[in-house]
C-alpha positions in Angstrom: 95.7 103.4 58.7 94.8 100.2 60.6 95.1 99.9 64.0 96.7 96.6 64.1 100.4 95.2 62.4 101.0 91.9 62.5 104.9 91.6 63.1 105.9 89.1 60.4 107.5 85.9 62.1 110.0 85.0 59.3 111.8 89.0 59.7 112.2 87.7 63.4 116.3 86.5 63.7 118.3 85.0 66.7 121.6 86.9 67.6 124.3 86.4 69.7 124.1 88.6 72.8 126.9 91.0 72.8 129.2 88.7 75.7 128.1 85.8 73.6 126.6 83.7 76.6 123.6 83.4 74.9 121.1 84.4 72.1 118.2 87.3 71.4 115.4 87.4 69.2 114.6 91.2 68.3 111.2 91.7 67.8 111.3 95.5 67.5 113.4 98.6 68.1 113.4 102.3 67.2 113.5 104.5 65.9 115.8 102.4 64.0 117.7 98.9 64.5 120.9 100.4 65.1 120.7 103.8 67.2 117.9 102.3 69.1 115.8 104.5 72.3 113.9 101.4 73.2 114.4 97.8 72.0 111.6 94.8 72.5 113.6 90.8 72.7 112.9 87.7 73.6 116.3 85.9 75.1 117.0 82.1 75.0 118.6 81.3 78.5 119.6 77.7 78.2 122.0 77.4 81.0 123.3 80.2 83.6 124.9 82.8 82.0 126.4 86.1 82.6 124.0 89.2 81.1 125.6 91.6 78.7 126.5 94.7 80.7 125.1 97.8 79.0 125.2 101.1 80.4 123.2 104.0 80.2 120.1 100.9 79.7 116.9 100.6 81.9 115.8 96.8 81.6 112.5 95.6 82.0 112.3 91.6 82.0 109.6 88.7 82.5 110.7 85.0 82.5 108.3 83.1 79.9 108.8 80.0 80.3 110.0 79.5 83.9 111.3 81.5 86.6 115.7 82.3 87.1 117.3 83.8 89.5 119.4 87.0 88.6 122.4 87.5 91.3 123.4 91.5 91.4 126.9 91.3 92.6 127.8 88.1 95.3 125.0 89.4 98.2 122.0 90.8 95.8 119.9 88.0 94.3 116.4 89.0 93.2 113.7 86.3 91.6 112.4 86.2 88.3 109.3 84.4 88.7 107.5 83.3 85.8 105.4 86.6 84.1 106.6 89.0 86.9 108.4 92.0 85.5 111.6 93.1 87.3 113.6 96.4 86.5 117.2 97.2 86.9 120.0 99.1 85.1 121.6 97.0 82.2 125.1 98.1 83.6 124.5 95.6 86.5 124.6 92.6 84.1 123.5 90.3 86.3 124.5 86.6 86.4 121.1 84.7 85.4 120.6 81.0 87.3 117.9 78.6 86.0 115.9 77.2 89.2 113.8 75.2 87.1 114.9 74.5 83.5 115.7 76.9 80.4 113.5 79.8 79.9 113.1 82.6 77.6 112.5 86.6 78.8 110.8 88.9 77.5 112.9 92.3 77.5 112.1 95.9 77.4 115.3 98.2 77.1 115.0 101.7 77.6 117.8 104.8 76.7 118.3 108.4 76.1 115.3 109.3 78.2 112.9 107.1 76.3 109.9 105.3 78.6 108.0 102.5 78.5 106.5 99.7 80.6 106.4 96.0 80.4 103.4 93.8 81.7 102.7 89.8 81.4 100.0 88.5 82.9 97.5 85.9 82.0 94.6 86.4 79.7 91.7 85.2 81.2 88.1 86.8 79.3 88.7 90.8 78.5 90.8 93.3 79.3 90.4 97.1 78.4 93.3 99.6 77.6 92.1 103.2 77.5 93.5 105.9 75.0 96.9 106.8 75.4 98.0 109.7 73.2 101.9 109.9 72.4 101.9 106.1 73.2 102.5 103.0 71.4 101.3 99.3 72.0 103.0 96.3 71.1 101.4 92.6 71.8 103.2 89.3 72.0 100.5 86.6 72.6 102.9 83.8 74.8 99.8 81.0 74.7 96.7 80.6 73.7 94.5 83.1 71.4 93.2 86.5 71.7 90.9 89.2 69.5 92.0 92.7 69.9 89.3 95.1 68.7 89.4 98.9 68.6 86.9 101.2 66.9 85.5 99.2 64.1 88.8 97.2 63.6 89.5 93.7 64.9 92.3 91.0 64.7 92.6 87.3 65.9 96.0 86.7 67.3 97.4 83.0 67.8 99.7 81.8 70.0 103.8 83.5 69.6 102.3 86.0 67.4 103.5 89.7 67.8 101.6 92.8 67.1 102.0 96.6 67.0 98.5 98.1 67.8 98.0 102.2 66.8 94.7 102.4 68.5 93.3 105.5 68.8 90.5 104.9 71.2 89.9 102.1 73.5 91.5 98.6 73.1 90.0 95.6 74.0 92.0 92.6 74.0 89.4 89.4 74.1 90.3 85.5 74.8 92.3 83.1 77.1 95.9 82.4 77.3 99.2 84.6 78.6 99.7 87.9 77.1 103.0 90.3 77.3 102.6 93.9 76.6 104.3 96.5 75.9 104.0 100.6 76.2 106.3 102.7 74.9 106.4 106.7 74.8 107.2 108.6 71.8 
């Protein structure tokens, strides 16, 4: 069984937000598309818009192209700096305000007790992820190129490619660019 599984780009399709204010490309969801406990997606935000209310969903979001401001009610605004992960309750449905032009936002959504973590960061050289029993890793290469290595396997990854990582040992990611990683617990 291979440690690396590319997500074929031809299987990805944009779909409208629940409130119709934007579009999202779902990268993966599980255990299945309709009754997911976790979901990974990239939302395209081209103008100021309200997010859909998602009661019972915990969200983690990273702005990919430009920062944005998320207004939670009239008096509470959080800055979503580029590649910084912010967490919030999906029921709060913030209003997104573009601060420096259109952007995309990588989303990790969790419900029904699912656990996970979103990491977005520059990749300069190598990073090592220790073995993680019961966790699955998902990698999206935002920019640049990288090589994934685990055990005797390796995989070259280019910009805008997504990969599931099922490595039983230490995972080494080498390259240059920007990477988004999601760790999802079983």
